[in-house]
C-alpha positions in Angstrom: -31.2 17.7 72.0 -29.7 14.4 73.2 -30.1 11.3 71.1 -28.7 7.8 70.7 -25.5 7.5 68.7 -25.8 6.1 65.2 -23.9 2.9 64.4 -23.2 0.5 61.5 -26.1 -1.7 62.4 -28.7 1.1 62.5 -31.7 0.8 60.2 -31.7 3.9 58.0 -34.1 4.5 55.0 -34.6 7.1 52.4 -38.1 8.8 52.4 -39.2 6.2 49.8 -38.1 3.1 51.8 -34.7 2.6 50.1 -32.0 1.0 52.4 -29.2 3.4 53.3 -25.8 2.3 54.6 -22.7 4.3 55.5 -19.7 4.2 53.1 -17.2 4.7 56.0 -17.5 3.9 59.7 -15.3 5.0 62.6 -13.8 1.9 64.2 -12.2 3.9 67.1 -15.6 4.0 68.9 -17.8 0.9 69.2 -21.4 0.7 70.5 -23.3 -2.6 70.7 -20.2 -4.2 69.2 -20.3 -2.1 66.0 -18.5 1.0 64.9 -20.2 4.4 65.0 -20.7 6.8 62.1 -19.6 10.4 61.8 -21.0 13.3 59.9 -18.3 13.1 57.2 -19.5 9.6 56.0 -21.8 9.8 53.1 -24.5 7.1 52.8 -25.3 5.0 49.8 -29.0 4.3 49.1 -30.2 1.1 47.4 -33.6 0.1 46.2 -35.2 3.5 46.2 -38.4 3.4 43.9 -38.9 7.2 43.7 -40.0 8.6 40.3 -41.5 11.8 39.1 -44.3 11.6 36.5 -43.0 8.2 35.4 -39.3 9.3 35.1 -37.1 7.4 37.7 -35.3 9.8 40.1 -34.2 7.4 42.9 -32.1 8.4 45.9 -28.5 7.4 45.3 -26.4 9.0 48.0 -27.1 11.1 51.1 -25.0 13.6 53.0 -25.6 14.5 56.7 -26.2 18.2 57.4 -26.6 18.0 61.2 -24.9 16.0 63.9 -23.8 16.1 67.5 -22.7 19.5 68.8 -20.7 18.3 71.7 -19.3 14.9 70.8 -16.6 14.2 68.1 -14.5 11.3 67.1 -11.3 11.8 65.1 -12.3 15.5 64.9 -15.7 14.9 63.3 -19.1 15.2 64.9 -20.8 11.9 65.5 -24.3 11.1 64.1 -27.3 10.9 66.5 -30.8 9.6 66.2 -32.0 13.1 65.4 -29.3 13.9 62.8 -30.6 15.2 59.4 -29.4 14.1 55.9 -30.3 15.1 52.4 -30.4 12.6 49.5 -29.1 13.3 46.0 -30.3 13.9 43.4 -33.9 14.6 44.7 -33.3 16.4 48.0 -35.4 14.2 50.2 -34.4 13.2 53.8 -33.0 10.0 55.3 -35.1 8.5 58.2 -33.4 6.8 61.1 -35.7 3.9 62.1 -33.7 1.9 64.6 -30.4 2.4 66.3 -28.7 1.1 69.5 -30.2 2.4 72.8 -27.2 2.3 75.2 -25.2 5.4 74.4 -26.6 8.9 74.1 -24.9 12.2 73.1 -25.6 15.8 72.4 
């Protein structure tokens, strides 16, 4: 399924509204003046309020489990608007809210 490429300026949240940012970007490809992100880059999550029965269990990091099937950069699949990630330690997803709308991929 085609989707827009994910870039540094994209708005990505954990399922509990914590802000997620990539730890590494790929500066070889730029969209909307910002570098894209590949599947290898873990995301750090800040401000996650999640707790279980009063015990805090916030999202800390997230790893992408799906990405583009036909587009790579530096040998790694690029992330798309429909890519899926899993947060640790609680296994909830990341949600891509906004990304650039000029470049699509599969």
